[in-house]
C-alpha positions in Angstrom: -33.2 -23.3 1.1 -31.0 -20.7 -0.5 -32.5 -18.8 -3.5 -30.2 -18.7 -6.5 -31.4 -16.7 -9.3 -30.5 -14.5 -12.3 -31.5 -10.8 -11.9 -34.3 -9.8 -14.1 -35.8 -6.4 -14.6 -39.5 -5.8 -13.8 -41.6 -2.8 -14.9 -42.5 -0.8 -11.9 -43.7 2.7 -11.1 -41.7 5.1 -8.8 -44.1 4.3 -6.0 -43.0 0.7 -6.1 -39.3 1.5 -5.9 -39.1 1.7 -2.1 -38.1 5.3 -1.8 -40.6 6.1 0.9 -39.6 9.7 1.1 -35.9 9.0 0.6 -33.4 9.3 -2.3 -30.5 7.4 -3.8 -27.5 9.6 -4.5 -25.3 8.4 -7.4 -21.7 9.5 -8.2 -20.3 8.5 -11.6 -16.7 8.9 -12.9 -15.3 8.2 -16.3 -12.1 8.5 -18.3 -11.6 11.6 -20.3 -8.8 12.8 -22.6 -6.5 13.7 -19.7 -7.4 10.7 -17.5 -10.3 10.3 -15.1 -12.6 13.3 -15.0 -14.6 14.7 -12.1 -17.5 12.9 -10.5 -21.0 13.7 -11.9 -23.7 13.3 -9.3 -27.4 12.6 -9.4 -30.3 12.2 -7.1 -32.9 9.5 -7.9 -36.2 9.4 -6.0 -39.9 9.2 -6.6 -39.8 12.4 -8.6 -37.3 11.0 -11.1 -33.6 11.5 -11.8 -32.0 14.9 -11.2 -28.4 16.0 -11.8 -26.7 17.6 -8.8 -25.1 21.0 -9.6 -21.5 21.4 -8.3 -21.4 18.0 -6.4 -19.1 17.6 -3.5 -18.4 13.9 -3.0 -16.2 12.6 -0.2 -12.5 13.0 -0.7 -11.9 9.3 -0.9 -15.1 7.5 -1.9 -13.2 4.3 -2.5 -12.3 4.0 1.2 -15.8 2.8 2.0 -16.7 -0.9 2.1 -19.7 -0.4 -0.2 -17.5 0.4 -3.2 -15.4 -2.0 -5.3 -11.7 -1.6 -4.9 -8.8 -3.1 -6.9 -7.7 -5.3 -4.0 -9.4 -7.4 -1.3 -10.4 -5.5 1.8 -9.5 -7.0 5.2 -12.7 -5.6 6.7 -14.5 -8.4 4.8 -12.9 -11.0 7.0 -15.6 -10.2 9.6 -18.3 -11.3 7.2 -19.6 -14.9 7.5 -17.2 -16.4 5.1 -18.0 -19.9 6.5 -21.2 -19.9 4.5 -19.2 -20.4 1.3 -16.8 -23.1 0.1 -13.1 -22.4 0.6 -12.7 -21.4 -3.0 -15.3 -18.7 -2.7 -15.4 -15.5 -0.5 -17.3 -12.3 0.3 -15.6 -9.0 -0.3 -16.1 -5.4 -1.3 -18.5 -3.9 -2.1 -20.6 -4.9 0.9 -23.1 -3.0 3.0 -24.9 -3.7 6.3 -28.5 -2.7 6.9 -29.0 0.1 9.4 -30.2 -2.4 12.1 -27.1 -4.5 11.5 -29.1 -7.7 10.8 -28.7 -8.0 7.0 -25.7 -7.7 4.7 -25.4 -7.6 0.9 -22.0 -8.4 -0.5 -20.3 -9.2 -3.7 -19.1 -12.8 -4.1 -15.8 -13.8 -5.7 -13.8 -16.9 -6.6 -10.7 -17.0 -4.5 -8.3 -16.2 -7.3 -10.5 -13.6 -9.1 -10.5 -10.1 -7.7 -9.0 -8.1 -10.6 -12.4 -7.1 -11.8 -15.7 -6.4 -10.1 -17.9 -9.4 -9.4 -21.2 -10.2 -11.2 -22.7 -12.1 -8.3 -23.9 -11.0 -4.9 -25.3 -12.6 -1.7 -27.9 -11.4 0.7 -27.2 -12.8 4.2 -29.1 -12.7 7.5 -26.3 -12.1 10.0 -28.4 -12.8 13.1 -29.5 -16.2 11.8 -26.2 -16.8 10.0 -28.1 -17.8 6.9 -27.5 -17.2 3.2 -30.9 -15.9 2.0 -30.2 -15.3 -1.7 -27.4 -15.7 -4.1 -28.0 -13.5 -7.2 -26.1 -13.8 -10.5 -26.2 -10.9 -12.9 -24.7 -10.0 -16.3 -23.2 -6.8 -15.0 -20.2 -5.7 -12.9 -21.1 -4.7 -9.3 -19.5 -1.3 -8.4 -21.4 -0.3 -5.3 -24.2 -1.4 -2.9 -26.4 0.3 -0.3 -29.4 -0.2 1.9 -32.5 1.9 2.1 -33.0 3.6 5.5 -36.0 1.3 6.2 -33.9 -1.8 5.5 -36.7 -3.2 3.3 -34.8 -2.6 0.0 -31.2 -2.4 -1.2 -29.7 -1.0 -4.3 -26.8 -2.0 -6.5 -24.8 0.2 -8.9 -23.8 -1.8 -12.0 -21.7 -1.1 -15.0 -22.5 -2.9 -18.2 -19.9 -3.4 -20.9 -21.4 -2.0 -24.2 -18.1 -1.9 -26.1 -19.3 -4.3 -28.8 -22.4 -2.1 -29.4 -20.5 1.0 -30.3 -18.9 2.3 -33.5 -15.2 2.7 -32.9 -13.4 5.9 -33.7 -9.8 6.5 -34.7 -8.6 6.7 -31.1 -10.2 3.4 -30.3 -8.6 1.7 -33.3 -5.2 3.1 -32.4 -5.5 2.1 -28.8 -6.3 -1.4 -29.9 -3.3 -1.6 -32.2 -0.9 -0.6 -29.5 -2.3 -3.1 -27.0 -4.5 -0.8 -24.9 -8.1 -1.5 -26.1 -10.7 1.0 -24.8 -13.9 -0.3 -23.1 -17.2 1.5 -22.8 -19.8 1.1 -20.1 -23.4 2.0 -19.2 -23.9 2.7 -15.5 -27.3 1.9 -14.0 -28.9 1.2 -10.6 -31.2 -1.6 -9.6 -33.4 -1.6 -6.5 -34.1 -5.0 -5.0 -36.5 -6.3 -2.4 -35.3 -8.6 0.3 -36.3 -11.7 -1.6 -33.8 -10.8 -4.3 -36.2 -9.5 -6.9 -35.7 -6.4 -8.9 -38.2 -3.6 -8.0 -36.8 -0.9 -10.2 -34.0 -0.1 -12.7 -32.7 3.3 -13.8 -30.0 4.0 -16.3 -27.7 6.8 -15.0 -25.2 7.4 -17.8 -24.5 5.6 -21.0 -21.5 4.7 -23.2 -18.8 6.0 -20.8 -15.1 5.2 -21.3 -14.2 3.0 -18.2 -17.1 4.4 -16.2 -17.6 3.5 -12.5 -19.0 5.1 -9.4 -20.7 4.6 -6.1 -24.1 5.1 -4.4 -25.7 5.9 -1.0 -29.3 6.1 0.1 -30.8 8.5 2.6 -32.8 11.6 3.3 -31.1 14.0 0.9 
């Protein structure tokens, strides 16, 4: 039976987050006065969250399959799309566990790919079985697996526009038909049964914030 659930946040110590001597690296980008600014990078592990000084992200982080893109990625055609109805499909961001057995992937309606999904699937590729379908309240920007394959992490962005006081630039942008949206970026670590082990806010109240993550021995 497929588990369909809404993501909930549990309280957990760093020891329960599944780091096991590893770290999650997080890159965040947001829109500044002259357009998008540089990436700000962080390391999250059992010792806490630390900012990386002078980060050097890949030249084209959006070229990976584990990051949301503005258009469907043909590489997703190799995923087990047959597990879903014809009006639903898997696409970026998606990531395979290191042993190649499991995949976590965003799920979309066929005609809806203009914004990130709020739903993801966990699939056992060897058994060709949908293990979990998880619905969230947040946009899915990036996904990654732990080196052990016992956990996976999802980078979300939460729309907090309604929670903020609007300044003159925000009001002007709305009047000319280009409303500004603000987001809080956070990471959730999940166990294989689709439950949240840990959650960490990375940056708050960013103008059009997004980013990507990876997990390893950094």
